[in-house]
C-alpha positions, 0 to 999 in steps of 0.5 A: 499499499503506497503513501497515497493510498494510506493518505486516501484511506485516512481521509475517508475515515476522518471525513466519515467520522466528522460527517456522522458526528455533525449529522447527530449534533445537528439533530440534537440541536433541532430536537430542542425545538421539536415538541412532537415526541413521535416525529422526533423519534422518526427523525432519530430512526432515520438518522440511525439508518443512514449513518449505519449505512455509511458506516457499513459501506466504509467498513466493507470498502476499507476492511482491515481493523474497521471490519473487526470494529463493525463486528464488535458493534454488531454484537451490542444489540443491548445499547446500539440502535436496531438500525446499526445491528441489522446492517453491521451484523452482515460483517459477522458472516463474510466479506468479499473473498480474496482471489484464489491465486493470492490464497494458494500463493500464500499457502505455498510460500508459507508451507513450502510445498505445492497445493497438490502435495499438501491436499488431496482436495481444496475447496475453492469457495471459502467457508468465510472471509474476515478482516484478517484472513479467509477460511477454506475447507480442505482434505489433507493427503492422509485423508484428514478433513481440515480448515486452512486459515490464510492471512490476506496479503498486505493486511498487516500494514493496513491493520497498523495504519487503521490502529493509528487512525482509530487512535486519532479519532478516539483522541478527537472524540475525547476532546470534543466530548470529554465524558467519552474518553475511550483512550485506555481502550484504544491503547490496549487494542494497539498493544494486543491487536498486532498479535493477531497477525502471527498465526503461530501465536494464535496456534499456541493460544488455541492449544493453551485454551483447549488444554485449560478447558480440558476439551481433549479429555472430556471423560477423563475427570468428571469430578473437576470443579467448574468443568465446562462443556465446549469444543475447540478444533485441534491445531494441525500445523501453523506458520506466520500467515497460515494455519491448518486446524481440525474440521468441525461441522457446525452451524453459526450462531446467527443461523437461527433457523438451523439452530431451531431445526436442530432443537438447540436450547439457546438459553443453555447454549449461551450460558455454556459459552459464558461459563467457558469464558468465566473459566478462562478469565477467573480460573486460567487468567488466559482468555479469548478477547474476541467473542463475537457471534462469528467466532462460534459454531454449534456442533450439529451432533447432540448434545450441540456443544458450542464450538470456540473459534479464533484465538488470535486476540488473547489476554494473559492476566497476572495472578494479582489482576485475576484475583482483583477481578474476582474480588470486584465481581464478588464485591458487586454481588455482595455490595461490599464497597470496601472490597470493591475499592480494594479490587480497583486499587489492586488492578490499578484503577484509580478514581479522581473522587470519593464516590463509593456508591456510584462506583458500586452502581457502575460495577453493578451495571457492569455485571448486570443481567442481559436484556433481549435486543427488543429492549435495547431502547429502554436499556439505553434510556436507563443508562442515560438516567443513571449517567445523569444521576451520577454526574449530578452527584459528581457535580455536587461532590466536586463543586463543578460547573455544568461545563466543568462536569462535562469535561471532567473524567472521574477515572484517573488511571485505567489499567490495560489489563482490564480493557480486554476484560471489559470488551469480552463482557460487553461482547458476551452481553451483546451475544446474549442480546442477539440470541434473545436470551437473558443471562444472569452473569453474577450467578454464572460467573460467581462459582469461578470467581469464588474458586480463585479467592478460595485458595487463598482464604479457606486454606487457613493457618494450616498451610498459610505461613502468614496467617498470623501477623508477624510481630515480635511476641511480648510475652509467653501468654501471647505465644500461647494465644497464637497457638489457640488462634491457629487451632480456632483458624484451622477449625474455621472459627476465625476469619480475621482477628486482633487481640491486644492486652495490657497488664499493669500498664504494660502491653503483654499481647499485640497479635493479628491473624487471618484475612480482612474478608471472606472475599478479601485475602489481604492479611489482617494487620495490627492497624486494621479497622474492625466494625465493633458494633455495640463495643461502641457503646463503651466508648460513647459512654466514656465520652459522656462521663468525660463531660460529667467529669468536667462539670458540663452536666450531672448524672442526675440532671434531667435530659430535657434541661440540656435538650429541650426538644427531648421533653416531649411525650412524658420524658421530662423526668428522664435523667442522664443516668437513666440513659446510661443505665438502660432504664430510660424506657426507650428500649424499643425506640427507633427499633422499627427503623431496621424494618421500616428503612434500615438506612435511616440509621445513617441520618444523624439529625433524623435519628436525634429528632426521632429519639426526641419525639419518642415515647417511653414504654416504662417509667424511668428507672423501673426496668432495665432493658438493653437499649441496643439502638436508642442508647447511641442517640440518647448519649449522642444527643446529650453529648452534643447539647451539653458540650455545644459541639459535634459528637466527633469533635468531642471524641477526637479531643476526649480520647483520640489525641490524648491516647495517641490512637489517631487513625485507629478509632472512629465512630463514622469513618472518614474517606481515606481509610478504606484500605484498613477496613475489615469486612463482616461475614457470619458464622452460619452454624452459630446463627442458625441456633438463634431462634431457639434462644431466649434473652429476657433482658433484651427488649421485645424488638431485639429478641434472638428471634428477631435478630436471626431474621435480620442477621443475613442482611446486617453484614451487607449493610454494615459493610457498606461505606455509606453505613460505615461513614454514618455516626451511629454511637450505639453500633458503628465504631471502627477500631483496632484491638490495640486502640480499644485495649489502650482505651480500657487500659486508661479507664481501668487505672482511673483515666491515667494515660498508659505508656505509649505502645511498644514500637516493635508493633508495626505500623506504630500506633498513632502514626497515621497522618489521616486525622479528619477535621470537623466543623464546630457548632459554635458561632464563627467568631468563637470558631475562629478563636479556637482555631488559633490554638490547634491541638499540638500533638508534638508539644503534648508529647513533649509535655508527657515526656517532661512529667515524672510519675509521682504515684507509680503503681507497681504490681506485686509479682507477674504471672507471666513472663515478658519476652525481652526484645532488643529494646529491652522490656517495659520495666527496663526502660524509663522516660527515655523515648517519645510519642510520634508527634508528626516528626517521625519520633516515637516512644516505647515507654513513658511514665506519666500521671496525665489523667483523663478524669479528675474523679478518683472513683470514676471506675465506680461510676462506670460500674454503678457501684459505691456512691453511684449505686443508687443511680442504677437498677438493682443487680442489673447487668449494666452499670452507667454505660458499661456492662458489668462483668462478674466472677463465678462467685457473683462479685463484680470484677470489671466492666466493658462492652461487647458488640454483636458477633464477638468484638469486645473491650473489657478490663479487670480493676483489681488486677489492672488488666485491659483487653480488646478483641476484634473479629469479623466473623460474627458468631455467639462470641465463642472465639472471644470467650475462649481468648479471654479464658486462656489469657485470664487463666495464664495470668491467674486472674478471674474469667468473666462469667458471661465470656466463659459461657460464650466460649462453650459454643466452640465445643457445640454446647449450648451457650448464651451468645454475646449479642449486646 
């Protein structure tokens, strides 16, 4: 092809592109003045017909790459107008054939023999002529029936030139209509398409896919997981431009009359093709990237298997990308935003904005069920509406003008590995629409995707050396604990877990194990954030006690005095201590939200309003029933009204900064911490027993029978970023075990801040730079004044270092051995190191008398004992905001709070012991009970009775589940 022809070819392509663009643009403008919908639809139909005809004529004339593009477009019956489908599907059948002389010349030149020596018979009329080659039926000299695929003369140069032209057009479209930027797709095509021009590569690809799908040993292993039932012709011989394959007698997919005559089940046929591609993508990581109808036949012999053809365009996926694609599909199926964003990050897909809900919606559309071609117009309309909705959300999120949002591309990086994958899904969807069948992609593809991740998740500690997070062992108790965790993990009782414990002010355990989620094989780290459900109540209660300690309110004060709106419906006599003690009578308040509209729990202001308008069922102080949801908004409303500031702001100042646990404890996570999040799942064995258990201390709307009806939806709901980001002070805490344990280690010592976490536990506690900012509800003037004195963590830490310990508390003797490290033990070090304050310096041990509470009897207040006994329900399970834990002899030994599923914070006052446990496999709490039982036994301290009972569920015994 000379330069003159190349220039003419280029001008024809560009001229046609501009002509079609202007035609549609003009009609778009004209449509603004047409109010007759029928007339407008007729005009658009005529535009589609004339432009489809122009495209077809040009593609037939130019051949090469444009025919392949036409074949692809002809399969998109789910989104393209019918006029295009009806005309472009002609390209699936055959193009005008090349001269026989040219074909024979290529064969003889490539194979080095005459036609007579090669074949006993060669059919001159080709079976099909495509963009790159044409296929003839023939018989070899040994009598074998074959097909001979022969590359067109000079097609290589044409294809390469067409790729350049296509690239220019795509760049022009991206400039003219920025929302339609297909550059990543054309770039990947430019990389992969030239491989189709070497038939030796195609031959090897054919052998590889055939071997992977087990096409040559159908009856050898019927027990193979996810086995598919398709046929692939065997390669006989190949060169760069000629390939000889086994002949298979079949019917084309678009020959509907023949398929009907054979009695082919089209639904089953397309499902099997989809399964074959699912196997190639997820199991093999090596797949054919060109599944248009022309590349399939249906065998004439029963059971009429699909025959897969043409493996010139294939894609090989790295193992990491294959897992990421599997995670993306499963995250879409489960509605798991965290796993979805993790999958995006692992495959290199970067977004320019934080819109996880829109990302999930786009992915759901990506794996949506197919629709017949007859519903194409409705599909396009639905896409248009959803796109407009997403663009509006984007405009609001980014504060963009209409012009800016039009030119804004939300994708920052689009990895080449998933371009061909996307193309395959689109082609399969178009194929389904053409065949007029409905395919549920998630159902068909899910088993294959699960098989990819199952190997890295379900193996557990038995064969996964990294199952226990590698970190220095702090004590012999921790070594024994890790052995227990390994046993429980091998028994499939643990998915992911963290355990951290303090004894006498020192860290003796800081362990993590397992994986982040059922479909997320990343390992749990020490800084992983777990949803801890009602363990959040213990933190919320601590915030309220802090305000009491600072004189902002009193425990005996009427809530209505602080919160006037709360006085409605006979609630004017409900006091602060009633809210903390679960005796306000509002135990069922807002319980109907979970059935009415669960997402209402994410609306902070609405929930505060509803709790203020609620009506108590019993007189305040007369009955203690667990306030499973209302507790959070009761206390949250009190905190905000008493302080005059936002809930999150109080949390940051009261505990997060003083305890140096930035980035590892949130009630309502901020954007930016998604890669730290663990994902919830349920222990189905335990949950199945719930309906048979009675818990009289729980309100009527939160009995185990009701919980069992909701439990299957709870993980999906609380895995959603929309819910994770909400402020739900009763149930939505996200923290690491070491942050939770440090909180209780502070409380158990009456508010004395513990020595900084050991630097051997990496990443360092408090080292996260992500500290969200929150606005105050104070006046602008006061807010401005406050901003003049921001919390200076560096100065705070230096102050801590300079303070000597005046009332150092020593234990009378250890019941455990501290494992020495290169840095020595906690007792070997004095105030010689510093907390991370943003300057990269860290400390291990700082002795300090810095206290978060001034009340010397604050622990009595937490438990509702001593002078606070008259503020709590007699012999009740709760003190003032905390669960009271008892020893087997019935005496109160400590306080804390568990969350539904097992995550727990607990401390024993007399023994100066505190522990935090976080889990993501929700159960009766058997794992939590086993952990605390072992640790307490090793330390020779009492085991809390309720947690000891919960541990029995591991052995299958009847037990009382940890629900609160």
